[in-house]
N, C-alpha and C positions, 0 to 999 in steps of 0.2 A: 857284373859276374849275370848271363842272359840264362835265366830260366824259362825251360818247357816243362808242360804238364802232361801227362795221361793218364786218364783214368780209365778204368777196366769194369766197363757195364754190360759186357753181350754176356752172363750167363743167364739159363733160365730160372734159376731161384725155384726148383721144386717144392721145396720142401715148405713154402710158404701156400702150397697148395691154392694158386692164383691164376687168374686169367691176366692179368695186371704185371706188366716185368717189373721184378723186385724193385730196381732203382727208383721205380716212381711211385712207390706205397709213401703214402703221406707220413710225416714227420711233424708234430706241434702246424700243421697247416701245410708243410710246402713237403715236395716230391724229395726223398731221401738223398736223389742226385744234388738237388738245389743246393744245398747245407755242403756238399764237398765243394760245388762250385763257385760258392760263397768264401769259403773258407783261404782255396787257392788263390785269392785275388790279393791275397797278403803278400806272397811270393815271384808272382809275373803280374804282368801288364798284357801280356799274349793272349791268343786264343788258346785254352785247355785243348785238349785232342781227347774225344771220347771214341772207344772203343763199343761198338754196337752189336749185338748180333739177335740172340732173343728179342721179339718185340720192336724190333727196329724203328719200324716206322712210328709207331708211340713215340718212342724215345727221342727219336731226333725231330718230330712234331714238338715236343716240350723243349729241349735243348735251342732250337732255334736259330738265332745267330749270336746266341753267347759262348759255341764253339765249335770246332769242326768237328765232324762224326765220321768216324771210319768203319765200315761193317766189317765182320769178322765172319768170315765164311769159306770150308767150312769152321766150327768151331774147336782148335786142337790145344786148348790151353791158354795158359797164361803168358807163357815165353812168346807163344803164335801170336795172341795177341798184341802182347804189347811190339814185335815186328811187325806188325800192319800201319805203325806210324810211323817206319822210315823214311819211306818216300818223301811225307810231308813233313819231319823235323830234322831229318840228318842234315849237318853243316849250318843248322842255324840256333842253336843254344849252346852254351858251357856245360850246362848239367840238366839232365831230367829226372823229374820228379813220377815215379810210378804209384799209384796208389787204385784201393779201387771205391765204387762209385755206391756201393753198400754201406759204406762206414761215413754216417752225418753225423757223428759225435767231434771230430776232429776239427780242432781247432786251427785258424791262420796262425797263432803263434808257434802251436807244435811245425809244423810245416819249415814255419821260419827256422826254428833252432835248426832242423834234420839239416836246409840250406847250408848256413851257417856254420854247421858241425863240419858238412862235406867241403867247405870252403878253405877248412885248416885240416885237411885229412888230405894224407899225399895216396891212399890206396883207391881202387875205382869205384867204390861205392859206400855208402853208409845207408844202415837201415833201424828203424823206429823197433824195439824193443820196450817191452811191458813185463814188469813181474807180479804174479796173479798165483792165488792157491787154487783157484778155477780157472783152468785153461781154458774151456769155451769150445776147444776142438780144434786151439789155434797149434802150429808148430811149433816143436821144440827149437830153442838155441842151442845147440854142443857146442862148448868151447873145448880150448887145450888147456893143460895144466898151467900154461901161461897167460890163460883168461884172453886166448885170442879166438873168435870167432871161425868153429871149423865146419860148419854145417848146418842147416835147417833139417828138422826130422817132421814129415809130418805126423800127425796122431795114429793113425790108422798106420803106420807100418814100424813105430818105436816100439823099442825093447821096453820091459819093464823099467830098467833104470832110466830110460829115459822119457819116458811117462812120469817121473816123480821130478824131474826140471820144472823147475817155477819159473823161467825167464821164457817168454813166448816171443813168437814174430807175429808183429801187427799187420804187417805185409803192407809198409809205406817204405818205398825206397828213394833215394836221391845219388844219381848214376854222374859219374864223367861220360857226358854223351860219346866223345870217340869209342869207348873201351866196351860201352853198352851196345851200339850198333854191332862191334867188331866181334861181342860176346855171344848175342841172342845167334847165330847161325849156327855156333859150335854147340849148343843144349841139343844134348839126345832126346829121344823119345820116350818115354816112359814105357817100360815094355807091359806091363799090368793094364795100365791107363791108356796107351797109345794117344798119348798128349804130350808136349812140351810145358815145363812147369819154371816160371821165373825165380824158384827156389833153388834151382841149379845153377844160379848165378856164384854163390857163394864156393860149391866145389870148383868153379872154372877158376876164380881167384885164387884160393889155398894151392890149386894146380900150379897156379904162374906163380907160386909165391909172393903173392900182393895180400896186403892186410884189406881185412872189411871190417869197420868202425860199426859197433852196434849203438846209438844213441837208447841208452833206458829211458824209459817213460813211467812215471809215478800215478797214472792216472787210468784203471784198467777201464772206467767207463767212458773213457773217451775214445778207447781204441776197441768198441763193441762191433764186430759187423752184423750185420743182418742176415741172419739165415733162415730164421721161424719166426710166427707172428708171435711168440715169446719174446723174444731177441727185441722184437719191434717194442714191443710194450718196455719193455727194460731200458731201451734206447728213449722212448717216449717220457719216462718217468726222467731219466736223466736232464734231457732238454728241457722239459720243461721247468725243473730246477733249476736249472741253470737260466732261463729266461729271465723266471721271477725273480731268481738273486741279483740277476743285474739291472731290472727295476727298480728293485727295492735300495741299490747303492744310488740310483738316479733322484730319488726322492719320491718312490712312489709307495705307500703304504700298504700293506693286505694284511686282514685278519686273519685271514687261515690263508697261507700260500698252497697248501697242500691240495687244497679244496678250488684254488684260482687257476683258471685254464690261460692261457694269454699265448697266443699263435707267434710264431716267428715274423718278425717285419712290423710288427704292431709299435705306433708312437705311442708313448704317454708321457704327460707333464709332471711334473713336480707338485706333490699337496694331494696328487689324486689317490682317493682311498677305495681301494677294490676289496667288497666286503665276500662272504663266502660264497661257493657256485656262482660265481663270474665265469663268463666263458667269452673272450674274446676274440673275434677269427679275422682272417685275411687282411685286407688293405685300409686296415682302421686307425685314424690319429684321432688323439684324445688331448686334451687342454690340460689347465691346470686346476687344482681345486674342489674337482670332481667326486662325487659322491656316486660309486658304480655298483649298483645289488644293495641287498643278494638276490640269489635267483636271476639273474638278469644275462642274455645273450646279445650282443653286438657283433655284427659282421660287416665287412666294407661300408664303415659308416666314419662320419665324422662328427670331433662334439667338442664345442668350445671349452669355456671355462667356467667353472662355478657351477654346473648341472649337478641336478640330483635325477637319478632314472633307479628306480626301486620294481625289481622282480617286473622286468619287461622284455622285450623282444625288438631289436632295430635290426635292420636290414637296409642298404645301399640307402641310408636315412643323413641329413645333416641338422644338428642344434647347433646354433649360435650359442649366446652366453646366458648364463643366468635361468635357466630353464629346466623345471620341474617334470618328471613324467613319470605315471603309472600310481598304485600296482596295478600291473596285468595289463600294459597298454603295449600296443603294436603301432610300429613304424616301419611300413615296407620302401619301397623302392621310390624314389622322386620325395620323399618326406622333408620337406625342410620346413622348421620350426625358429622363427627369427627370437632375439633378446627377447626375454623377459617372458616367453610364452609357458602356461600353464595346461596341461594335459590331463586329465581325470582318466580313475580308473577302469580298465575295460573299454579306452577309448580305441580307434583305428586311425589310421591316416595314410594316404598313398595316393603319390606321384599329384601334393599340394603343397602350396607355399602360406603360413601361418604368419605373416606380419607380426611385428613388436607389440607383446600388450596382450595379445590373443588368449582367452579364456575358453577354453572347450571343456565341456562337462564330459560326464561320464557317460558308458554307452551309447556313444556316439561314432558315426562314421563317417569321415573326410575324405572324398575322393577325386581325382582331376579337378582342383577347385583353389582358386585366389581368395583367401582372406585377408581382409583390411586391418589395418591396426584398432586396437581396444574394442576389438567386436566381442561379443559374449557368443558361446555356442552352448544353447540350452542340453542338458541330459536327453540322450535318445534320440539326439539331430539324427539326421541321415541325408545324405548328397545320394539322389536316385539319378547316378550319374550313367547308367548303360540299359540301353536301349533294346536288348538283344541281339544288335549287330555291330555298336560303336560304341565309344567312350563320349562323354559330352561334359562340358565345362560350367562349372558353377563358379559366377565371380560375386562375391559379398565384399561392400564397402568397409568404411571405416565407422566405426561407432557404432555397429548394429548390435541390436538385441534380437538373435533366434531364439525364440521361446522351445521348451520341452518339446520333445515328442514333434518336433516340425520334419515333415516332408520335404525336401528340396528337390523338385523334378526338374533335371537337365536338361537341354542346355537352361541356364536362367541365371539374370541379373539382376543384383537386391540393390539398390542404392545406400550410399552413404546415410547414416542416421535413422535408415528405417527399422522395423519390428515386426515380428511376425508371433502370432499368440499362440498358445500352448498347444500342440497336438493339427496344426495348422497343414493344410497339403499346398504347396504353392506352385502351379505349374505356370506363372507368368511373371514376367519381369517386374518388379515393384522399386516405383521410384523413390527418390532419394525423401527422406522425413515422413514416410507412410508406415501407418500400422494397416498392416493385412492380418485376417483370422478365417476362420471356416476351414469347409471342404466340398469344392477348390476355394483356394483362400480370397477372400474380396477384401477391397480396401475401405476401411471406416472413417477414417480420419487424418489430417496431417498435424504432424508432430513437431515440438520445438524442440531441437535437439541442443543436448546438454555434452558438450565435447569434453573428454576426459585429455588432463595430461600425462603424460607416460615418463 
């Protein structure tokens, strides 16, 4: 059975009180529309159709090649929005799923269940409903004495008895495609709102003596629709709990899941421990056996195995295996620490490579540098890489000892086995196996190198 998907994302979302289109508000690091697009992959390999309106250019820019976007102009309600996809989808599928782009907690398993239910149903469509004490503004499902779905009544026009109904319309439908395209033009404009509502398809089916199937869902949080920032916060909490649970079931430990923040799409290996107040964002990949946190922020970074990152910040950085960082260290874009590197507290690395075995003391800054294996960077060392116009490189060889408070004025090369005295200001290249001291640093003797094995 061929499945097409229409996602309604044209609404302005006025209650969000934002210039950003509602469906682009982030949830666990991804726009809410991203989550829905990911979920529908479970039921179709075809590109979904996203109906856009308010903030159309921003939504189209985000969607890119992952879906086909169609503008709804003017915006005349949900049935009118769905009808915009007719020219693209008519005759192209057996069933059509229609859902909202502001329901980011929906899972692929739920879409699959809805499609399978409609496959076994002889009526024109199936809809997802949920039982809940708190209606959250959802329409009520009105059933006949025989238990058949008779209508969807919106909360604003419901009678007192109807308001007491606890079965709610989740706003997710699976239609027989041919019936849908024939039914949509038959929907009448609502005289109060001047719009065409998709919920009126129930009335059309009942008039035609056709049965509408309700697929009752038991997870209210999954059907949360985002209308306000309060709804967004509720959805964020539910999504974060789901993400953390999935990681824990896959072998990741969390001392306190409530205070651990992992965004959607992050990959974490087994036996990694996340301590409280750890935030992991973006396109981050983490290996096995690490200890991260507490009080650590990691964004768009890669971490190998058996690393320790304590109370530090990483962005666009890479750690290989067996590295310890912090506390209070900062790894900026382009920082690459090789196997076995130690980076002390209050250190900072940017756009630099530290080879295996490098020991970088506390209160040091390394920028635009390449540092050879087994080199020691003393406390307070600074690569003076910016001359006011451009960034200049520093190259430090292997088995080098940089004394505390050394200023390395780039561009600069320091040979293998060289040493600098504490407080030296190095402005000229240093040959291999040479000791330099002073301001400006000068060579005072040749050294006999003692190579360490790593």
